[in-house]
NUNULUM-378366 format. One line per 10 residues: for each residue x, y, z of C-alpha. Coordinates in Angstrom, 1 decimal, always signed. Layout:
<nodes>
X/Y/Z ~ ...
</nodes>
This chain:
<nodes>
+26.4/+24.4/-11.6 ~ +24.7/+23.9/-14.4 ~ +24.7/+20.8/-16.9 ~ +26.5/+18.8/-14.1 ~ +27.9/+15.4/-15.7 ~ +27.4/+12.2/-13.4 ~ +30.4/+10.0/-13.7 ~ +28.9/+7.4/-11.0 ~ +27.0/+4.1/-11.6 ~ +24.0/+3.8/-11.0
+22.5/+1.3/-8.4 ~ +19.4/+0.0/-7.4 ~ +18.2/-2.0/-4.5 ~ +18.1/-5.9/-4.6 ~ +19.8/-6.0/-8.1 ~ +23.4/-6.8/-9.2 ~ +22.8/-4.4/-12.6 ~ +25.5/-2.7/-13.9 ~ +25.3/+0.5/-15.9 ~ +26.7/+2.8/-18.1
+27.7/+6.1/-17.3 ~ +25.1/+8.5/-17.3 ~ +24.7/+12.0/-17.8 ~ +22.4/+14.1/-16.0 ~ +18.9/+13.6/-16.3 ~ +18.2/+16.4/-19.2 ~ +15.2/+19.2/-17.4 ~ +13.6/+19.5/-21.4 ~ +10.7/+16.6/-20.9 ~ +9.0/+18.4/-23.6
+7.0/+15.9/-26.1 ~ +8.0/+16.0/-29.6 ~ +5.4/+14.8/-32.4 ~ +5.2/+14.4/-35.8 ~ +3.7/+17.0/-38.3 ~ -0.3/+16.1/-38.6 ~ -0.7/+13.9/-41.9 ~ -3.9/+14.1/-43.8 ~ -6.5/+11.7/-42.9 ~ -9.1/+10.4/-45.0
-12.2/+12.1/-44.1 ~ -15.7/+11.0/-43.5 ~ -19.1/+12.4/-41.5 ~ -17.4/+13.9/-38.7 ~ -18.6/+12.6/-35.0 ~ -19.8/+14.5/-31.8 ~ -16.2/+16.4/-30.0 ~ -15.0/+14.8/-27.0 ~ -17.4/+11.5/-27.8 ~ -15.9/+8.1/-26.8
-16.7/+5.8/-29.6 ~ -14.9/+2.8/-28.7 ~ -15.0/+1.1/-24.6 ~ -13.2/-2.1/-23.7 ~ -13.7/-2.9/-20.1 ~ -12.4/-6.8/-20.3 ~ -15.9/-7.7/-19.8 ~ -17.7/-6.4/-23.0 ~ -16.5/-4.0/-26.0 ~ -19.5/-0.6/-26.8
-18.8/+1.2/-29.7 ~ -20.1/+3.3/-32.0 ~ -22.8/+6.7/-32.1 ~ -23.7/+6.8/-28.3 ~ -21.7/+3.1/-27.9 ~ -25.3/+1.6/-28.9 ~ -23.1/-1.1/-30.5 ~ -22.2/-4.0/-27.9 ~ -19.3/-7.4/-29.0 ~ -17.0/-9.8/-26.7
-13.9/-8.5/-25.3 ~ -11.1/-9.8/-27.4 ~ -7.8/-9.5/-26.6 ~ -4.9/-12.0/-27.3 ~ -2.2/-12.7/-24.8 ~ +1.6/-14.2/-25.6 ~ +2.8/-15.1/-22.5 ~ +6.2/-16.4/-23.8 ~ +5.5/-19.9/-22.7 ~ +4.1/-19.1/-19.1
+0.9/-21.0/-18.1 ~ +0.7/-20.0/-14.3 ~ -1.7/-17.4/-14.2 ~ +0.9/-15.9/-11.7 ~ +2.8/-14.9/-14.7 ~ +2.4/-12.8/-17.8 ~ -0.7/-11.6/-18.6 ~ -4.6/-12.1/-17.2 ~ -7.9/-10.7/-18.0 ~ -10.4/-11.7/-15.6
-11.8/-10.8/-12.3 ~ -8.8/-12.5/-9.6 ~ -6.1/-10.8/-8.6 ~ -3.1/-13.2/-9.3 ~ -0.2/-10.3/-7.3 ~ +1.9/-10.5/-4.3 ~ +2.0/-6.7/-3.8 ~ -1.4/-5.2/-3.1 ~ -3.4/-6.3/-0.3 ~ -6.9/-7.7/-0.8
-8.8/-10.2/-3.9 ~ -10.3/-10.4/-7.1 ~ -11.6/-6.8/-8.5 ~ -11.8/-5.5/-4.6 ~ -7.6/-4.6/-5.7 ~ -8.4/-2.4/-8.9 ~ -10.7/+1.0/-8.5 ~ -11.1/+0.9/-12.2 ~ -14.4/+3.0/-13.0 ~ -16.5/-0.4/-14.6
-14.7/-3.1/-12.1 ~ -15.2/-6.3/-12.9 ~ -12.6/-8.1/-15.3 ~ -9.6/-6.6/-15.8 ~ -6.3/-7.0/-17.2 ~ -3.0/-7.7/-15.2 ~ +0.4/-8.4/-15.6 ~ +2.2/-10.5/-12.8 ~ +5.3/-12.6/-12.7 ~ +5.8/-14.2/-9.6
+7.7/-12.7/-7.1 ~ +11.7/-13.0/-5.9 ~ +10.4/-14.9/-2.5 ~ +8.7/-18.0/-3.2 ~ +6.9/-17.3/+0.4 ~ +5.1/-13.9/-0.4 ~ +3.1/-16.4/-3.6 ~ +2.9/-19.7/-4.7 ~ +3.8/-18.4/-8.3 ~ +7.2/-18.7/-6.7
+10.6/-16.9/-8.2 ~ +10.5/-14.8/-11.4 ~ +10.5/-16.5/-14.9 ~ +13.7/-15.0/-16.6 ~ +13.9/-13.6/-20.4 ~ +10.6/-13.3/-20.8 ~ +8.4/-10.8/-22.7 ~ +4.5/-10.2/-22.4 ~ +2.2/-8.9/-24.4 ~ -2.0/-8.4/-24.4
-3.3/-7.4/-28.0 ~ -6.3/-6.2/-29.2 ~ -8.2/-7.2/-32.2 ~ -8.3/-4.1/-35.3 ~ -10.5/-1.1/-34.6 ~ -11.2/+1.2/-37.4 ~ -11.0/+4.5/-35.9 ~ -11.3/+6.0/-39.2 ~ -15.1/+4.9/-39.0 ~ -16.0/+4.9/-35.5
-14.5/+8.9/-35.1 ~ -15.0/+10.2/-38.6 ~ -11.7/+11.0/-38.9 ~ -8.0/+9.7/-37.4 ~ -7.8/+12.3/-35.2 ~ -8.1/+10.6/-31.7 ~ -7.6/+10.3/-27.9 ~ -6.5/+6.6/-26.2 ~ -7.5/+6.4/-22.5 ~ -6.9/+3.8/-20.0
-7.0/+3.2/-16.6 ~ -4.1/+1.6/-14.8 ~ -2.8/+0.5/-11.6 ~ +0.6/-1.3/-10.1 ~ +4.1/+0.4/-9.4 ~ +7.4/+0.5/-11.3 ~ +10.9/-1.1/-10.2 ~ +13.5/-2.8/-12.7 ~ +10.8/-3.1/-15.1 ~ +9.5/-1.4/-18.5
+5.9/-0.8/-18.9 ~ +4.7/+0.3/-22.6 ~ +1.9/+0.7/-24.7 ~ +2.1/+0.5/-28.3 ~ +0.2/+0.8/-31.1 ~ +0.2/-0.5/-34.7 ~ -1.7/+0.1/-38.1 ~ -0.3/-3.4/-39.6 ~ -0.1/-5.9/-36.5 ~ +3.7/-6.2/-37.7
+5.7/-2.6/-36.4 ~ +4.8/-1.1/-33.2 ~ +5.4/+2.1/-31.8 ~ +5.6/+3.0/-28.2 ~ +3.7/+5.9/-27.1 ~ +3.6/+5.8/-23.6 ~ +5.1/+4.3/-20.8 ~ +5.5/+4.4/-16.9 ~ +9.1/+6.0/-16.9 ~ +8.1/+8.6/-15.2
+6.6/+7.0/-12.8 ~ +8.3/+7.0/-9.1 ~ +9.8/+3.5/-8.2 ~ +7.9/+0.8/-6.0 ~ +5.7/+3.5/-5.3 ~ +1.5/+2.8/-6.1 ~ +0.2/+5.2/-9.1 ~ -2.8/+4.2/-8.5 ~ -4.8/+3.5/-5.0 ~ -7.5/+1.9/-3.1
-10.4/+4.4/-4.0 ~ -9.3/+5.8/-7.4 ~ -7.2/+4.4/-10.7 ~ -4.5/+6.4/-12.3 ~ -6.2/+7.4/-15.6 ~ -4.0/+7.8/-19.0 ~ -4.7/+9.6/-21.7 ~ -2.7/+9.7/-25.4 ~ -3.3/+11.3/-28.4 ~ -2.6/+8.4/-31.0
-3.9/+10.9/-34.4 ~ +0.1/+10.8/-35.8 ~ +0.7/+7.1/-35.0 ~ -2.2/+6.1/-37.0 ~ -2.2/+8.3/-39.6 ~ -0.8/+6.2/-42.2 ~ -3.9/+3.7/-41.7 ~ -6.5/+4.9/-39.2 ~ -9.1/+1.6/-40.3 ~ -6.6/-1.3/-39.3
-5.4/+0.2/-35.5 ~ -4.4/-2.8/-32.7 ~ -3.3/-1.1/-29.2 ~ -0.8/-3.5/-27.2 ~ +0.6/-3.6/-23.9 ~ +4.1/-4.6/-23.4 ~ +6.1/-5.6/-20.2 ~ +9.8/-7.0/-19.9 ~ +13.1/-6.3/-17.8 ~ +15.0/-2.6/-17.6
+17.6/-4.3/-18.4 ~ +17.6/-7.8/-20.7 ~ +21.6/-8.0/-20.5 ~ +20.6/-9.6/-16.6 ~ +19.3/-12.7/-18.0 ~ +20.0/-14.8/-15.0 ~ +19.5/-12.3/-12.3 ~ +16.3/-12.6/-10.6 ~ +16.1/-9.2/-9.3 ~ +16.2/-7.2/-12.8
+12.7/-9.2/-13.6 ~ +10.4/-8.6/-10.3 ~ +7.9/-6.6/-10.9 ~ +5.2/-5.8/-8.6 ~ +2.6/-5.9/-11.0 ~ +0.3/-3.8/-13.7 ~ -3.4/-3.6/-13.9 ~ -5.5/-2.2/-16.9 ~ -9.3/-1.7/-17.4 ~ -11.6/+1.0/-19.5
-9.2/+1.3/-22.4 ~ -10.6/+3.6/-24.6 ~ -10.8/+5.2/-28.2 ~ -12.7/+8.9/-28.0 ~ -12.6/+11.8/-30.7 ~ -11.1/+15.0/-29.6 ~ -12.7/+17.7/-28.5 ~ -12.4/+21.3/-29.6 ~ -10.5/+23.0/-26.5 ~ -7.8/+20.9/-24.7
-4.8/+22.1/-23.0 ~ -3.1/+19.3/-21.4 ~ -0.3/+19.1/-18.7 ~ +2.7/+16.5/-19.8 ~ +4.7/+17.4/-16.9 ~ +5.7/+19.8/-14.4 ~ +9.1/+20.4/-12.5 ~ +10.7/+23.2/-10.2 ~ +14.5/+23.4/-10.1 ~ +17.3/+25.5/-9.2
+20.1/+25.3/-11.4 ~ +19.0/+21.7/-11.7 ~ +18.8/+21.0/-8.4 ~ +15.6/+20.2/-6.0 ~ +15.7/+21.2/-2.4 ~ +12.9/+20.5/+0.3 ~ +14.5/+22.8/+2.6 ~ +16.6/+26.3/+1.8 ~ +19.2/+28.1/+4.2 ~ +17.8/+32.0/+3.6
+21.7/+32.5/+2.7 ~ +21.1/+30.2/-0.5 ~ +18.1/+31.1/-1.8 ~ +18.0/+31.3/-5.0 ~ +15.1/+32.1/-8.1 ~ +13.3/+29.0/-7.8 ~ +12.0/+27.9/-12.0 ~ +8.2/+26.2/-12.4 ~ +8.2/+24.5/-15.6 ~ +5.1/+23.1/-16.9
+5.1/+21.2/-20.4 ~ +1.8/+21.5/-22.4 ~ -0.2/+20.4/-25.3 ~ -3.1/+21.3/-27.8 ~ -4.9/+18.2/-27.5 ~ -7.8/+19.6/-29.0 ~ -8.7/+20.6/-32.8 ~ -8.7/+24.7/-32.6 ~ -6.0/+26.7/-31.0 ~ -5.6/+27.8/-27.5
-4.7/+31.6/-27.3 ~ -3.2/+32.9/-24.2 ~ -1.7/+30.1/-22.3 ~ +0.2/+30.7/-19.1 ~ +1.1/+29.3/-16.1 ~ +0.1/+30.8/-12.9 ~ +1.9/+30.5/-9.4 ~ +0.0/+31.5/-6.3 ~ +2.4/+31.4/-3.6 ~ +1.0/+31.0/-0.3
-2.8/+31.3/-1.1 ~ -2.2/+34.8/-2.7 ~ +1.0/+36.3/-0.4 ~ +2.7/+36.2/-4.2 ~ +2.2/+35.5/-7.5 ~ +4.3/+34.9/-10.5 ~ +3.0/+34.1/-14.4 ~ +4.7/+32.8/-17.5 ~ +5.0/+34.6/-20.8 ~ +1.6/+33.6/-22.8
+1.6/+31.9/-25.6 ~ -0.5/+30.3/-29.0 ~ -0.8/+26.7/-29.3 ~ -1.8/+25.5/-32.4 ~ -3.7/+21.5/-32.4 ~ -1.5/+19.2/-31.5 ~ +1.5/+22.3/-30.9 ~ +3.7/+21.1/-27.4 ~ +5.5/+23.9/-25.4 ~ +7.4/+24.8/-22.1
+6.3/+27.4/-19.7 ~ +8.7/+29.1/-17.2 ~ +7.7/+31.1/-14.3 ~ +10.3/+32.0/-11.6 ~ +9.6/+33.1/-8.2 ~ +12.8/+33.8/-5.4 ~ +11.7/+33.6/-1.9 ~ +12.8/+36.2/+0.3 ~ +11.7/+35.4/+3.9 ~ +11.8/+32.6/+6.7
+9.2/+30.3/+6.3 ~ +6.9/+27.4/+4.9 ~ +5.7/+27.8/+1.0 ~ +3.1/+25.8/-0.9 ~ +2.9/+27.0/-4.3 ~ -0.1/+26.5/-6.2 ~ +0.5/+25.6/-10.2 ~ -2.4/+26.2/-12.6 ~ -2.6/+26.5/-16.3 ~ -4.9/+29.3/-17.6
-6.1/+30.4/-21.2 ~ -8.3/+32.1/-23.5 ~ -10.8/+29.1/-24.1 ~ -12.9/+27.2/-22.3 ~ -11.3/+24.3/-21.7 ~ -13.4/+20.8/-22.7 ~ -11.3/+18.4/-20.2 ~ -10.0/+20.8/-17.0 ~ -9.2/+17.5/-15.2 ~ -6.0/+16.8/-17.7
-4.4/+20.1/-17.4 ~ -3.7/+19.9/-13.3 ~ -0.3/+20.4/-11.8 ~ +0.7/+19.4/-8.0 ~ +1.6/+22.0/-5.5 ~ +5.3/+22.4/-4.9 ~ +6.3/+22.9/-1.1 ~ +9.1/+24.2/+0.5 ~ +10.6/+25.6/+3.4 ~ +13.3/+28.8/+3.6
+15.1/+27.9/+7.2 ~ +17.9/+29.4/+8.7 ~ +20.6/+27.4/+8.6 ~ +19.1/+23.8/+7.4 ~ +19.9/+22.7/+3.5 ~ +18.1/+19.6/+2.8 ~ +17.3/+17.6/-0.4 ~ +15.0/+14.4/+1.4 ~ +11.2/+14.9/+2.0 ~ +10.9/+14.4/+5.7
+8.6/+11.7/+6.8 ~ +7.4/+9.2/+6.0 ~ +11.1/+7.8/+6.4 ~ +12.0/+4.6/+4.7 ~ +15.0/+2.2/+5.1 ~ +17.9/+2.7/+2.5 ~ +19.3/-0.1/+0.9 ~ +22.9/-0.5/+2.0 ~ +23.3/-4.4/+0.6 ~ +22.2/-6.4/-1.8
+24.0/-4.1/-4.6 ~ +26.2/-4.9/-7.1 ~ +28.4/-3.2/-10.3 ~ +29.8/-5.2/-13.2 ~ +28.6/-8.7/-11.4 ~ +30.8/-7.6/-8.1 ~ +28.8/-7.2/-4.8 ~ +29.8/-4.1/-3.0 ~ +28.8/-2.5/-0.1 ~ +27.8/+0.8/+0.1
+29.8/+2.3/+3.3 ~ +28.8/+6.5/+2.5 ~ +25.3/+7.8/+1.4 ~ +24.5/+11.7/+1.3 ~ +23.6/+14.7/-1.1 ~ +24.7/+17.4/-3.4 ~ +24.1/+20.9/-2.5 ~ +24.6/+23.8/-5.2 ~ +26.3/+27.3/-3.3 ~ +25.0/+30.7/-4.0
+26.9/+32.8/-1.6 ~ +30.1/+32.5/+0.5 ~ +29.4/+30.3/+3.9 ~ +31.1/+28.7/+6.5 ~ +29.5/+25.0/+7.0 ~ +29.3/+23.4/+10.1 ~ +28.0/+20.7/+10.4 ~ +25.9/+17.6/+8.9 ~ +22.5/+16.3/+9.9 ~ +21.1/+12.6/+9.1
+19.3/+10.4/+10.6 ~ +19.4/+6.1/+11.8 ~ +16.7/+4.0/+10.6 ~ +15.2/+1.0/+12.7 ~ +18.0/-2.0/+12.9 ~ +21.0/+0.1/+13.7 ~ +22.4/-1.7/+16.7 ~ +24.3/-0.1/+19.9 ~ +27.6/+0.2/+19.1 ~ +27.3/+1.4/+15.5
+29.7/+4.2/+14.3 ~ +29.2/+6.2/+11.8 ~ +31.0/+9.6/+10.7 ~ +30.7/+12.7/+8.0 ~ +32.6/+14.0/+5.4 ~ +32.6/+17.1/+3.0 ~ +33.6/+17.1/-0.4 ~ +33.6/+19.2/-3.8 ~ +32.4/+18.5/-7.0 ~ +35.5/+18.3/-9.7
+33.9/+20.0/-13.2 ~ +36.6/+18.9/-15.0 ~ +36.5/+15.4/-13.6 ~ +37.2/+12.5/-16.5 ~ +36.9/+9.3/-14.7 ~ +34.8/+7.7/-11.7 ~ +37.1/+8.2/-9.3 ~ +37.4/+12.2/-9.4 ~ +34.1/+13.1/-9.3 ~ +34.6/+14.3/-5.6
+37.5/+15.8/-4.0 ~ +38.3/+15.6/-0.6 ~ +37.0/+14.9/+2.3 ~ +38.1/+18.6/+2.6 ~ +36.4/+18.4/+6.2 ~ +35.7/+15.5/+8.6 ~ +33.6/+14.8/+11.5 ~ +33.9/+12.9/+14.6 ~ +32.8/+9.5/+15.1 ~ +29.1/+9.2/+16.4
+28.7/+5.8/+18.5 ~ +24.8/+4.8/+18.9 ~ +24.6/+4.7/+23.3 ~ +20.8/+4.9/+23.1 ~ +18.1/+3.2/+20.5 ~ +16.5/+6.3/+21.3 ~ +18.8/+8.1/+19.1 ~ +18.0/+6.1/+15.9 ~ +14.5/+7.2/+15.3 ~ +15.8/+11.1/+15.7
+17.7/+13.3/+13.6 ~ +21.4/+13.8/+14.6 ~ +23.7/+16.1/+13.9 ~ +27.7/+16.1/+13.5 ~ +29.8/+19.3/+13.7 ~ +32.7/+19.3/+11.3 ~ +35.9/+19.3/+13.0 ~ +36.7/+23.1/+12.2 ~ +34.3/+25.0/+10.4 ~ +35.3/+24.9/+6.7
+33.8/+27.9/+4.0 ~ +31.9/+26.6/+0.6 ~ +32.5/+28.9/-1.9 ~ +29.4/+30.4/-4.3 ~ +29.7/+28.8/-7.7 ~ +30.7/+24.8/-6.2 ~ +28.6/+21.9/-5.8 ~ +29.3/+20.1/-2.0 ~ +28.7/+16.9/-1.2 ~ +27.6/+16.2/+2.3
+28.5/+12.2/+3.1 ~ +27.7/+10.2/+5.7 ~ +30.5/+7.4/+5.9 ~ +29.5/+4.0/+7.9 ~ +32.4/+3.0/+10.0 ~ +31.5/-0.2/+11.9 ~ +28.6/-2.0/+13.9 ~ +25.0/-2.7/+12.4 ~ +24.2/+0.5/+10.9 ~ +20.7/+1.3/+9.0
+20.3/+4.5/+7.5 ~ +17.2/+6.3/+6.5 ~ +15.5/+7.8/+3.1 ~ +13.2/+10.5/+3.0 ~ +11.0/+10.1/-0.9 ~ +12.8/+9.9/-4.3 ~ +14.4/+12.4/-6.6 ~ +15.4/+12.2/-10.4 ~ +17.9/+15.0/-10.1 ~ +20.8/+12.9/-9.3
+21.8/+14.7/-5.9 ~ +21.8/+11.2/-4.2 ~ +25.0/+9.9/-4.1 ~ +26.7/+6.3/-3.1 ~ +29.9/+5.2/-2.5 ~ +30.8/+2.1/-1.9 ~ +33.8/-0.3/-1.5 ~ +34.3/-1.3/-4.7 ~ +37.4/+0.6/-6.5 ~ +36.4/+4.3/-5.0
+33.0/+3.7/-6.8 ~ +30.5/+6.5/-6.9 ~ +26.8/+6.2/-8.0 ~ +23.4/+8.3/-7.9 ~ +20.6/+6.9/-6.8 ~ +16.9/+7.6/-7.0 ~ +16.0/+7.7/-3.0 ~ +16.7/+10.8/-0.8 ~ +18.9/+9.6/+2.3 ~ +18.4/+12.0/+5.2
+21.5/+13.8/+5.0 ~ +21.6/+17.4/+5.4 ~ +24.0/+20.4/+5.6 ~ +24.1/+22.4/+8.9 ~ +25.1/+26.2/+8.5 ~ +24.2/+26.7/+12.2 ~ +27.1/+28.9/+13.7 ~ +26.7/+27.7/+17.2 ~ +28.0/+24.2/+16.3 ~ +31.8/+26.2/+15.7
+31.5/+28.6/+18.8 ~ +34.1/+26.7/+20.7 ~ +36.2/+26.3/+18.0 ~ +36.1/+30.3/+17.1 ~ +36.6/+30.8/+21.4 ~ +40.2/+28.8/+21.1 ~ +41.2/+29.4/+17.2 ~ +40.0/+32.1/+14.4 ~ +41.7/+34.0/+12.1 ~ +42.6/+31.0/+10.2
+44.0/+31.4/+6.3 ~ +46.2/+30.1/+3.9 ~ +48.2/+32.1/+1.7 ~ +49.0/+32.1/-1.5 ~ +46.5/+30.5/-2.7 ~ +47.2/+28.5/-5.0 ~ +50.8/+28.0/-3.8 ~ +53.7/+26.6/-5.6 ~ +57.1/+26.1/-3.3 ~ +55.7/+27.4/+0.0
+52.5/+28.8/+1.6 ~ +51.8/+30.1/+4.5 ~ +49.2/+29.2/+7.3 ~ +47.8/+32.0/+9.6 ~ +46.0/+31.4/+12.6 ~ +44.6/+33.5/+15.7 ~ +45.3/+32.0/+19.4 ~ +42.8/+32.7/+22.3 ~ +45.5/+31.3/+24.7 ~ +48.9/+29.6/+24.4
+48.9/+26.0/+23.6 ~ +50.2/+23.3/+21.2 ~ +49.3/+23.2/+17.4 ~ +49.7/+21.5/+14.6 ~ +49.1/+21.7/+10.9 ~ +48.5/+18.3/+9.2 ~ +47.8/+18.5/+5.5 ~ +46.4/+15.8/+3.6 ~ +45.5/+15.3/-0.4 ~ +42.5/+14.2/-1.5
+42.4/+10.5/-1.4 ~ +42.9/+11.9/+2.9 ~ +46.6/+10.4/+2.6 ~ +48.9/+13.0/+5.1 ~ +51.6/+14.8/+3.2 ~ +52.7/+17.1/+5.6 ~ +53.0/+17.6/+9.1 ~ +53.8/+20.6/+11.2 ~ +54.0/+20.9/+14.9 ~ +54.5/+23.8/+17.0
+55.1/+23.6/+20.9 ~ +53.6/+26.5/+23.4 ~ +52.7/+28.6/+20.7 ~ +51.6/+32.2/+22.5 ~ +48.1/+33.5/+22.1 ~ +47.3/+35.9/+19.4 ~ +48.6/+36.1/+16.0 ~ +50.8/+33.2/+14.8 ~ +52.1/+31.7/+11.3 ~ +53.0/+28.5/+10.0
+54.8/+27.8/+7.1 ~ +54.1/+24.8/+4.2 ~ +56.9/+23.5/+2.1 ~ +54.5/+22.5/-0.7 ~ +57.1/+22.3/-3.3 ~ +57.1/+18.7/-2.6 ~ +53.3/+18.3/-4.0 ~ +51.8/+17.3/-6.4 ~ +49.7/+19.3/-8.0 ~ +46.3/+19.4/-7.1
+44.0/+20.4/-4.2 ~ +44.6/+20.0/-0.2 ~ +43.2/+19.9/+3.1 ~ +44.9/+21.8/+5.7 ~ +43.8/+21.2/+9.0 ~ +44.9/+23.0/+12.3 ~ +44.6/+22.1/+15.3 ~ +44.8/+23.7/+18.8 ~ +43.8/+21.2/+21.9 ~ +40.3/+20.5/+21.4
+39.6/+23.1/+18.4 ~ +40.0/+22.3/+14.5 ~ +39.5/+24.8/+11.7 ~ +40.3/+22.9/+8.0 ~ +40.8/+25.0/+4.8 ~ +41.8/+24.3/+1.1 ~ +44.8/+25.2/-0.7 ~ +45.5/+24.4/-4.3 ~ +49.2/+23.9/-5.3 ~ +50.2/+24.4/-8.9
</nodes>
């Protein structure tokens, strides 16, 4: 189940952006840095001291910030002159997304003036600025800063406060020591799209160690904030140039403290996947990872990641390491839940030394629930609307026909149904049904990623709007045995009528999948559809009472396969064999079959090699089994 290769097309809401095939995001997010270079030596300053601070009103600098000057930034707005396009540095809010006016929108420490990036809006009625400008790159560049003199060396930290959100754009912070060659030292690429990374009460605080980047000439440092689209090849597509805005204030340069452990990232997963609900039968070790960096000037010893499960109910730790100045590493601790219930895992970093700046090594809690029979990726309420329209691939508009999530199976288990949730806007007579697919680890093209459908549900028809605001369950027509070590997709297919489906949170694990009507295109998406696996045995009780003991052998088969089954009562039986496209390749009809053990033969000699679904039906009961033909 490791190293899943994603061959689908990644689709974005409101865009017609064509993206190449992508590999699953590497879990290793370790920061790599250049070896430390020698710097000029001059009088040392107090460790951890702010030596330069620009708040877009004034700049203060030097020992004790005793010197004052004018805030001077150079704006390159690609020829745009409207304040709703490009950079501005004042106390007026020019954007369209945040509520409020002026400095009250941005909760920076200093208040007053701030830097703001705008580029109109996609909907002219939202702002007088109008549609976004296309083909633009906006930069905001500082004057030359003599870090060597101010900090006493080239060992320095850049910090700033920000607010805004990402969409299909790029927010970059760059640095130069000659005014010509610019190096990106930070970007907002890890921020959750369309989600505010500041708040009404507090800005998002960012720190970057610039020591290695300015080592060549720490006396001539310039800082640049750069914005453009993340999809430069979409020059005429306005959706590629939409921005929710980027607000910046309180840009500072500080000396390094003695002891400063920084958390660079955190992530928890089971075999690269992340779940919010896990059936007890599918529990596996959960790995908690934390990237760490020594951003101080002295070595740090006994650095560890600590897990505290449910306020002391259980604990776990990583191995202890020593971090030299400017070194980075990754810590891992593992925990396996053993019982039903809700879990909150508090994560913390510890070391022998006292951290001079403990505020930059906090790690958010991880939360999940171990359930009786629900397997879920989505994070639950608050729910949002899944973008089913305004998508295209290679410039060709597509309509989303199905959305779902993929799940790793740890132990063999029968799957009985799919849970899902509609969203506001769904109308009476809207229709959906569920499907089950298996991930093909040998897939070499997009249309071969998912094998199936292996099983399907009956149609769900909306008869009351009350059904829209609740989790619905679709039983499979007969259960299906999921095999340990394999990955499966639970998919909700839209059949007809007006249907909107819900999302619950976002993911970077590539578990959220889309199927479109464009040449069987599969793609991954960051928004998680509310589509869950349901292992509740009660969903299959009716089937078990009528039809059970179903098996197909030999499996794999070559010339012939036999279907074995038990009937509770005499009835007519049909055996239907479908290939991975859903095409029926053979049907066996048996009349008035006696109660008890029975068999039916399949002539597989004429089948092409591959995987097939065998559906056995008796009255209203149905069971599906997988058959491999060689």
